[in-house]
ZAMITI-921661 format. One line per field, with one value per residue (C-alpha): residue in one letter; x, y, z. Coordinates in steps of 0.05 Angstrom, whole numbers, plus 5000, padded with zeros to 4 digits. Example, Ala and Ser with C-alpha at 12.3 -4.5 7.8 and 13.67 -1.06 7.14 Angstrom:
% residues 2
residu: c(a/s)
X: c(5246/5273)
Y: c(4910/4979)
Z: c(5156/5143)
END
This chain:
% residues 115
residu: c(m/k/k/i/v/l/v/l/f/a/a/t/a/i/s/a/f/a/a/n/s/t/v/t/g/y/l/v/d/l/t/c/a/s/v/d/a/s/q/p/g/f/g/a/n/h/t/k/e/c/l/q/m/a/e/c/a/k/g/g/y/g/v/l/t/d/d/k/k/v/i/k/f/d/k/a/s/n/v/k/a/k/q/f/i/t/q/l/k/k/t/k/d/i/k/v/n/v/t/g/t/v/t/g/e/k/i/a/v/s/k/i/q/l/l)
X: c(8805/8864/8879/8805/8814/8882/8850/8791/8835/8879/8818/8790/8859/8866/8789/8803/8868/8838/8777/8823/8861/8872/8903/8927/8934/8904/8829/8835/8785/8819/8811/8864/8902/8914/8948/8977/8992/9065/9072/9100/9046/8989/8954/8962/8935/8883/8815/8745/8722/8754/8735/8663/8668/8623/8677/8724/8665/8645/8714/8715/8759/8816/8874/8936/8992/9061/9091/9052/9005/8934/8885/8815/8748/8695/8632/8596/8653/8651/8579/8610/8663/8612/8581/8643/8664/8599/8609/8681/8700/8771/8779/8846/8904/8850/8888/8848/8852/8805/8784/8764/8776/8832/8834/8888/8889/8820/8787/8719/8709/8678/8703/8735/8762/8802/8867)
Y: c(4030/4003/4063/4066/3993/4006/4070/4030/3971/4022/4056/3986/3964/4028/4026/3953/3970/4025/3989/3936/3988/3972/4024/4003/4053/4086/4107/4185/4242/4296/4357/4326/4295/4364/4388/4319/4270/4275/4266/4200/4157/4200/4146/4094/4138/4170/4157/4130/4183/4237/4207/4213/4285/4332/4375/4321/4278/4338/4349/4280/4218/4183/4136/4152/4105/4087/4141/4198/4205/4217/4193/4227/4191/4217/4242/4174/4135/4183/4156/4088/4113/4136/4073/4030/4074/4071/3992/3991/3957/3985/4054/4070/4038/4034/4004/3980/3959/4006/3979/4024/4067/4116/4177/4222/4232/4209/4139/4120/4064/3999/3962/3981/3922/3928/3898)
Z: c(3392/3428/3468/3493/3515/3552/3587/3609/3630/3672/3702/3727/3753/3793/3820/3840/3880/3915/3936/3978/4015/4092/4140/4205/4264/4325/4319/4341/4329/4281/4333/4382/4323/4292/4359/4389/4335/4331/4406/4431/4454/4430/4394/4447/4506/4462/4500/4483/4527/4491/4422/4450/4469/4428/4406/4387/4351/4314/4284/4255/4260/4227/4230/4259/4224/4257/4213/4248/4181/4195/4143/4151/4147/4102/4122/4115/4153/4210/4226/4225/4273/4322/4318/4327/4390/4422/4423/4446/4513/4510/4543/4508/4460/4401/4349/4287/4217/4174/4103/4051/3987/4002/3956/3978/4052/4059/4067/4052/4106/4089/4154/4222/4264/4334/4334)
END
């Protein structure tokens, strides 16, 4: 019985931790990021126009962190990203805080906030 309680407690603690993750970085499309993410200044110079190009949007979105890691958005989060991008006034240097549940190298986004 004690083992079951401990397992349930651990699972709950892990779920609670994952739900509160915030990732900071540049909003990028995965098509461009797969080629250019490691280039100096890529995130800051990546444009809203590029994010909205059909080929780039089709590839999905993610966050490029300062350590050059790309955290990919899940399918539902890509829809949220498109809505966010449409409303943006900035044309480049799109640094964001993304809050959601991180699983491996993917995030299920609950909130995108411009910094």
